N, C-alpha and C positions, 0 to 999 in steps of 0.2 A: 504703678507707673514704670516699674522696672521691666515688666513684660512688654509694654508698648515700645520701649526703647530698644529691646532686643529685636523686635519685629522690624523696626525702622532700620536697624543696622543690617539685618538680613536683606531687606529690600534695597538698600544702598549697594550691597555686594552684588546682587543680581539685577540687571536691568531687563526691560521688556524683551529685547532681542535675545538675551540668553535663555529666557523661559521659552520663547517660541522655538528657538533652535533645539532645546532639550525635548520639547514635545514632538517636533518633527522627527528627530532621531529615534525616539522611542516608537513612533508610529511606523517608521521605515523598518526598524528591526522586527517589530511584531508582524508587519506585513510580509517580510521576506520569510520568516519562519512559517507563517500560515501558507504562503504560496508553495514552499518546498514540500509541505505535507499534502496539499490538495492537488496541485498540478502534476500530472504524470510526466516523467522524464522522457518517455518514449523509448528508453533503452531496455525496458523490461521485456522479457520473452517468456511465453508459455511453452514449457517443454512437457511433452507427453511421452512416457516410457511404458512399455509393456514387456513384462518378464525380463526386466533389466536391459532391454534393448530400446534405443530411442525410436519412437514411432513418428514424431514430427516436432518441429519448432514453429511457433506462430507468434506474431507481434501482439502484445497486450493491447495496443492502441487500436487495432483493427477488429471491428465486430465480425464474428463469424460463428458458424455452427460446424463442429467437427464430429463426424461419425467414426468411432473407433470400433471396427469389426475385426475380431481376432478369433483364434481357435478357442479362447477362453470365454468369449461372449461379446455382447454388444454394449457400448456406452456412447452417450452423446454428451460432448463437452461443448459448452456455450461460452463464448467470449463476448461480453457486451458491456459497454461503458467502462472499459478498463477493469472489468471484474470477471472472474472465471468461476463457473460452476458445472457440476455434472447434473444435467437436467433429465437424463433418462438412462436406465440401466436394467438389464435383465437378470442381474444377480439376485439371490434369494433374500438378502437382508436390506438392500438399498441404503446402506450406511453412507455411501459416497454421495447419494442424492440428498440425504438428510444433513450432510455436513454444511451445506450452505455455500457462500461465496468466499473467494479469496481475492485479494487485490494488491498485496504487497510482496515484494521480493522476499524469498525465503519461506513463504507459506506453501502448503501442499494439500492435495486431496488424494486419498488412496482408496482403491477398490481392490481388496485382497482376493476375493474369489476370481476376479479377472486379471489379477497381477498387474494392475494399471496404477501408475503414479502420474499425477498432474501437478507440476510445480511451476512457480514463477521464479525465473532467474533474473538477476540484476543486482544493483547496489542495495544493500540493506542498511538500516539505521543502527544496527547492533554490531558492535565490535566482537563480542564474545558472549556465549551463553554458558553458564555453569549450573549444573544440576546437582 
C-alpha cells in the first residue's frame, strides 16, 4: 500500500502538461545534437597542398573532381557528398587511395611520394588532443 501512495504523490506533483513538456524538450535537444552532427555547416573547406605550398582551396559542399598534376606525380582528389577521397594516384604504394574518405574538419589524407596533403579546414568538435 505504501508504494501506491508514493506513486500517487508523484503523479500529483507532475501533471500531464509537465510530462509532455519534458518529452518535447528532450526530443528537441536530441534533434539539435543529431542535426549538428549530420548537417554540414558549409563553412568547411578542402585544402590541397603540394610540397608545403597551397595548391588550391575548394568548398566541401560542392561536388567536383580535382586533378593534381605536379613534378612529383598525378593524383585525383574527389569531393562528393561532403566527403573527400583520393581516387587515383600513380605513386607506387597507393596508400592515399586506400585511406578511404574524410568528412570532418581536422581530418587529412597524405600522399608522401607526391608530397601532397589533403585536409579539411573548419570548426572541429575537439578543443585539444593530447598524445
